[in-house]
N, C-alpha and C positions, 0 to 999 in steps of 0.2 A: 720382168719375166724373160727368160731366155727363149729366143725364136730360132727354130731349127727348120731347115729346108731338107726334105728327103727326096732324092732323085733315084727312083727305082722303076724299071720298066715292067717288072712282074707285079701285076695289080694286087694279087693276094699278099705278097711279101710287103709291098708298099703299105697296104692297109694295116698289116700286123705291126710293122715298125712304127707307123704313125700312132696307132692305138696305144702301144706300150709307152712311147715317149709322152703322149698326151696324158696318159694315166700317171706318169711320173712327175707331172707338173710343168711340162714344157709346152710352149705354144708351137705347134707343128703344122707345116704345110707340105703336102705330098705332091710330087709331079711324076708323070710317067715317062718323060723324055727330057732331053737337054733343052729343047726349044721352049717347052712350057716352063722349065726352070729359069731360063733367061727372062721370060716375061714376068715371072714372079719376082725375080731379083730386081727388075726394072722398077717395080712398084713398091717394093718392101726392102727393108734392111734386115738381114739375118745374122745371128751370132755364130751359127755353125751350119755347115752343109754336109750331109751324109749322102754320098753318091755311090751308086753301083759302078763297077768298072766296065763290064761287058754289056753295052747298050747299043742298039742299032743307030745308025747315022753318025752320032758323035759318041765316042767311048768316054769313060770316066776320066781318063788321063787328059784327053784333049779338052774336056769340059773344065777340069781343074786349071789347066794351062790358060784357057781363055778367061776364066773368072779371076785369075790371080792378078793383083796389082803389080807384082814383081816379075812380069814377063821379061 
């Protein structure tokens, strides 16, 4: 099963995206900020990360840069 991490600070949008991805047969974990996403990635391996761009503290571009093995 494909595991997807959703990083979205809007709680309602996060729930909607997670619901539809789960309903489509994916295993989905939702996080409301980059910090909790880092914690989730420390404990799990994800096949895909769907991230918001405009988030407080760390934006989506910085989050992607930090997560990338090709820095």
